[in-house]
N, C-alpha and C positions, 0 to 999 in steps of 0.2 A: 272391722269385725273384732270384738273384744274377747270372744271365747277362745280358750286354748284348743289345740287340735284334738285333744282327748274328749272335748265336750261337743264336738260338731255332730249334728244330726246326720242320718243317712242322706237326706235331701241336700244338706250343705256339702257333704262329701261328694255326692254326685255332681253338684254344680261346679265344684272345683275341677273335676275331670272334664265336664262339658266346656269349661273355660279354657282348658288346655286344647281341646278339639277346635275351639273357636279361634285359637291362635295358629293352628296348623293349616286350616283351610279357609276360604272365603266365608265370612259369616256376618250376620247382622241381627239386631233385635227387631221384632215386629210386635205391634200391639196384639194382645191375645184376643181372639174373636169371642171366646167364651170365658172371659176373665171373671175371676172371683176376687173378692177383697184381698189385697196383698199379693196378687199374682197377675199383674197387668201386662207382662211381656212374655214373649216366646223367643228363645234364641234359635236361629236357623243356621245350621252348619251345612255348607255345600261341599261334601266330601267327594273324592273321586268315584265312590260307589253310590252316590246319590244323596239327596237332601235328608237331613235328620233334624228334628226340632224337639225342644223340651221347654215346658213352662218353667219360668224362673220366678222365685219369690222376690218381691220388691226389696226386701232387706238384704238380698244377695246380689243385687245388680252391680255392686262395686267390683265383683269378679269379672264383669263384662264391660268395664270402663273402656271407652275408646271405640266400641262398636257403634256403627251408624244405626239409627232407628229408621226403618223403611216400612212401606206397606207390606202386608203379608203376601208371600209368594209360595205358601204351603202347597206342596204337590199332591196332597191327599193321602200321604203314606200313613199306614197304621203302625201301632207299636210293634207288631210282628214284623212288618216290613223294615222298620227302623233297626230292629235287632238283627235281621238278615243282612242289612247293609253293614252293620258293625262287624258281624262275623266275616263278611266278604273283605272288609278292610284288613282284619287280622290275617286272613289267608293271603292277601296281596302284598303284605309287607315282608320284606326279607329281614328277618330278625336274627341278628347275630347272638350267639350264646355268650353270656358273660360268666366268667369263672371267678 
């Protein structure tokens, strides 16, 4: 990626965060079942609070280098359920305060 951090789109910023999640918990790429041009894959993150999946732009796949490509195992979660799982992850983490 040749863009500076200041030039990253909101989707690129999101994908960087998703790439962090993909390194924290078991994860893989799966072919997108409803793929559009330039969005061939979904990253599936299997967190302690459940699966979360995001479509990934082809030109951002470098963030996910090293993940296996496997058949889709999407559990049918909605965006609302994914957000609920993220909130449950926050609540479950013992976050020390930094001063």
